[in-house]
KOLLO-160497 format. One record per atom (N, C-alpha, C): x, y, z. Coordinates in steps of 0.1 Angstrom, whole numbers, padded with zeros to 4 digits, always signed. Example, Ala and Ser with C-alpha at 12.3 -4.5 7.8 and 13.67 -1.06 7.14 Angstrom:
<sites>
+0132-0057+0078;+0123-0045+0078;+0132-0033+0078;+0128-0022+0071;+0137-0011+0071;+0129+0000+0079;
</sites>
This chain:
<sites>
+0149-0104-0250;+0139-0096-0257;+0141-0083-0257;+0135-0075-0266;+0138-0062-0268;+0124-0052-0269;+0123-0040-0265;+0112-0034-0267;+0116-0018-0272;+0108-0011-0279;+0113+0001-0283;+0103+0012-0276;+0111+0023-0273;+0104+0033-0266;+0097+0043-0275;+0085+0047-0272;+0077+0055-0283;+0080+0069-0280;+0076+0078-0288;+0078+0093-0288;+0071+0099-0274;+0060+0090-0269;+0055+0095-0257;+0058+0087-0244;+0070+0082-0246;+0077+0076-0236;+0072+0062-0229;+0066+0055-0240;+0059+0044-0236;+0066+0030-0241;+0066+0019-0234;+0071+0007-0239;+0060-0001-0241;+0064-0010-0250;+0053-0022-0253;+0062-0034-0249;+0058-0040-0240;+0064-0054-0235;+0061-0065-0244;+0071-0073-0250;+0067-0084-0257;+0057-0095-0250;+0047-0098-0259;+0036-0108-0255;+0042-0118-0247;+0053-0125-0251;+0058-0136-0242;+0061-0132-0229;+0067-0122-0228;+0071-0116-0214;+0058-0112-0206;+0046-0106-0212;+0037-0102-0205;+0029-0117-0201;+0030-0126-0209;+0023-0139-0204;+0031-0145-0193;+0043-0146-0195;+0052-0153-0186;+0050-0147-0171;+0048-0133-0172;+0047-0125-0157;+0033-0124-0153;+0023-0130-0162;+0009-0129-0160;+0003-0114-0158;+0009-0107-0168;+0003-0092-0169;-0008-0091-0177;-0016-0083-0174;-0027-0079-0181;-0031-0064-0180;-0039-0059-0189;-0041-0044-0189;-0043-0039-0176;-0037-0028-0172;-0039-0022-0159;-0029-0028-0149;-0021-0038-0153;-0011-0044-0143;+0000-0032-0139;+0004-0034-0127;+0014-0023-0123;+0029-0028-0121;+0039-0021-0127;+0052-0024-0125;+0059-0014-0116;+0069-0018-0111;+0076-0008-0102;+0091-0009-0108;+0097+0003-0112;+0109+0003-0117;+0119+0010-0109;+0131+0004-0110;+0144+0011-0102;+0155+0010-0111;+0163+0022-0111;+0175+0021-0118;+0188+0017-0110;+0193+0007-0115;+0205+0000-0109;+0219+0010-0109;+0228+0008-0101;+0239+0014-0102;+0247+0016-0117;+0247+0001-0122;+0253-0001-0135;+0243+0004-0147;+0233+0012-0144;+0222+0016-0153;+0212+0008-0160;+0211-0005-0152;+0201-0015-0157;+0189-0012-0150;+0178-0014-0155;+0165-0012-0151;+0160-0024-0145;+0155-0023-0133;+0149-0035-0126;+0133-0032-0127;+0126-0043-0130;+0111-0039-0128;+0106-0051-0122;+0097-0048-0111;+0089-0057-0104;+0075-0056-0106;+0070-0069-0106;+0055-0067-0110;+0048-0066-0097;+0038-0056-0098;+0030-0053-0088;+0018-0060-0087;+0009-0058-0077;-0004-0066-0078;-0013-0060-0087;-0021-0069-0095;-0031-0064-0104;-0044-0063-0098;-0044-0070-0086;-0057-0069-0077;-0056-0058-0067;-0066-0048-0066;-0064-0038-0055;-0067-0045-0044;-0076-0055-0042;-0079-0060-0028;-0068-0068-0022;-0056-0072-0031;-0046-0079-0026;-0038-0070-0018;-0039-0057-0016;-0029-0050-0008;-0040-0043+0004;-0052-0047+0004;-0060-0041+0012;-0058-0043+0027;-0050-0054+0032;-0046-0056+0044;-0038-0045+0050;-0029-0039+0040;-0020-0030+0043;-0027-0015+0047;-0037-0015+0044;-0046-0002+0045;-0055-0002+0057;-0056-0014+0062;-0064-0015+0075;-0057-0010+0087;-0065-0005+0095;-0058-0001+0109;-0055-0014+0117;-0045-0013+0126;-0043-0025+0135;-0055-0029+0141;-0057-0043+0143;-0069-0046+0151;-0067-0044+0167;-0077-0041+0171;-0079-0036+0186;-0088-0049+0193;-0085-0050+0205;-0093-0061+0211;-0106-0053+0216;-0117-0060+0218;-0129-0054+0223;-0128-0049+0238;-0136-0038+0239;-0133-0032+0253;-0149-0034+0255;-0151-0035+0270;-0167-0036+0274;-0169-0023+0278;-0185-0021+0281;-0188-0007+0284;-0182-0002+0296;-0181-0013+0307;-0178-0010+0320;-0161-0006+0318;-0153-0010+0311;-0141-0005+0309;-0140+0007+0303;-0147+0010+0294;-0150+0025+0289;-0152+0034+0299;-0164+0031+0307;-0168+0040+0317;-0157+0042+0328;-0148+0032+0333;-0139+0033+0343;-0129+0041+0337;-0124+0039+0326;-0114+0048+0320;-0118+0063+0319;-0131+0065+0315;-0136+0080+0315;-0136+0086+0329;-0139+0078+0339;-0140+0082+0353;-0125+0085+0358;-0117+0077+0353;-0102+0077+0357;-0094+0089+0349;-0096+0089+0339;-0090+0101+0332;-0097+0113+0327;-0110+0113+0327;-0118+0125+0323;-0116+0136+0332;-0115+0136+0344;-0112+0148+0351;-0101+0155+0349;-0089+0147+0348;-0074+0152+0346;-0075+0158+0332;-0082+0152+0323;-0082+0160+0310;-0088+0173+0311;-0100+0173+0317;-0107+0185+0316;-0099+0194+0325;-0092+0192+0333;-0084+0202+0341;-0073+0207+0334;-0067+0199+0324;-0056+0203+0314;-0061+0214+0305;-0073+0211+0300;-0077+0219+0290;-0082+0233+0294;-0085+0235+0307;-0087+0249+0313;-0076+0256+0314;-0063+0251+0313;-0052+0260+0314;-0049+0268+0302;
</sites>
Protein backbone atom coordinates (compact mmCIF):
# COMPACT_ATOMS: atom_id res chain seq x y z
CA UNK A 1 0.00 0.00 0.00
CA UNK A 2 1.12 3.49 -0.69
CA UNK A 3 0.31 6.95 0.71
CA UNK A 4 1.38 10.41 -0.45
CA UNK A 5 2.72 13.10 1.86
CA UNK A 6 0.89 16.43 1.46
CA UNK A 7 2.50 19.86 1.49
CA UNK A 8 1.34 20.14 5.11
CA UNK A 9 3.21 16.96 6.05
CA UNK A 10 0.06 14.86 6.37
CA UNK A 11 -0.55 11.30 5.19
CA UNK A 12 -3.85 9.69 4.36
CA UNK A 13 -3.72 6.02 5.18
CA UNK A 14 -5.52 3.82 2.66
CA UNK A 15 -9.04 2.89 3.80
CA UNK A 16 -8.28 -0.83 3.72
CA UNK A 17 -5.39 -0.29 6.15
CA UNK A 18 -7.50 1.93 8.44
CA UNK A 19 -10.24 -0.68 8.46
CA UNK A 20 -7.85 -3.57 9.14
CA UNK A 21 -6.31 -1.67 12.08
CA UNK A 22 -9.65 -0.42 13.40
CA UNK A 23 -8.60 3.21 13.06
CA UNK A 24 -11.21 5.95 13.29
CA UNK A 25 -11.03 9.75 13.36
CA UNK A 26 -8.95 10.73 16.38
CA UNK A 27 -7.04 7.43 16.55
CA UNK A 28 -3.44 7.83 17.66
CA UNK A 29 -0.38 6.28 16.05
CA UNK A 30 3.10 6.09 17.53
CA UNK A 31 5.90 6.34 14.93
CA UNK A 32 9.54 5.34 15.25
CA UNK A 33 12.36 5.44 12.72
CA UNK A 34 14.28 2.18 12.38
CA UNK A 35 18.06 2.11 11.71
CA UNK A 36 17.43 1.01 8.11
CA UNK A 37 15.20 4.11 7.62
CA UNK A 38 11.94 2.15 7.78
CA UNK A 39 9.12 3.77 9.68
CA UNK A 40 7.36 1.67 12.28
CA UNK A 41 3.86 2.77 13.29
CA UNK A 42 1.99 1.34 16.26
CA UNK A 43 -1.67 1.87 16.89
CA UNK A 44 -2.36 3.65 20.15
CA UNK A 45 -5.59 3.56 22.07
CA UNK A 46 -8.64 5.26 20.56
CA UNK A 47 -10.32 5.28 23.98
CA UNK A 48 -8.85 7.73 26.52
CA UNK A 49 -10.32 5.65 29.37
CA UNK A 50 -8.29 2.63 28.22
CA UNK A 51 -5.13 4.18 29.70
CA UNK A 52 -6.76 5.64 32.80
CA UNK A 53 -5.31 2.88 35.00
CA UNK A 54 -1.84 4.24 34.22
CA UNK A 55 -2.81 7.63 35.62
CA UNK A 56 -4.23 6.47 38.93
CA UNK A 57 -2.06 6.57 42.05
CA UNK A 58 -1.16 3.18 43.46
CA UNK A 59 -3.85 1.82 45.74
CA UNK A 60 -3.28 2.13 49.44
CA UNK A 61 -4.78 -0.01 52.12
CA UNK A 62 -7.20 1.78 54.41
CA UNK A 63 -5.89 3.02 57.73
CA UNK A 64 -7.99 3.24 60.86
CA UNK A 65 -8.36 6.45 62.85
CA UNK A 66 -6.54 4.79 65.75
CA UNK A 67 -3.53 4.04 63.49
CA UNK A 68 -3.48 7.64 62.23
CA UNK A 69 -3.57 9.04 65.77
CA UNK A 70 -0.83 6.64 66.92
CA UNK A 71 1.40 7.67 64.00
CA UNK A 72 0.87 11.35 64.75
CA UNK A 73 1.70 10.82 68.43
CA UNK A 74 4.81 8.84 67.51
CA UNK A 75 6.15 11.04 64.68
CA UNK A 76 4.59 14.41 65.39
CA UNK A 77 6.93 15.66 68.14
CA UNK A 78 10.07 14.67 66.22
CA UNK A 79 8.87 16.45 63.07
CA UNK A 80 8.01 19.53 65.10
CA UNK A 81 11.49 19.59 66.65
CA UNK A 82 13.16 19.29 63.21
CA UNK A 83 11.15 22.22 61.85
CA UNK A 84 12.41 24.55 64.62
CA UNK A 85 16.07 24.13 63.55
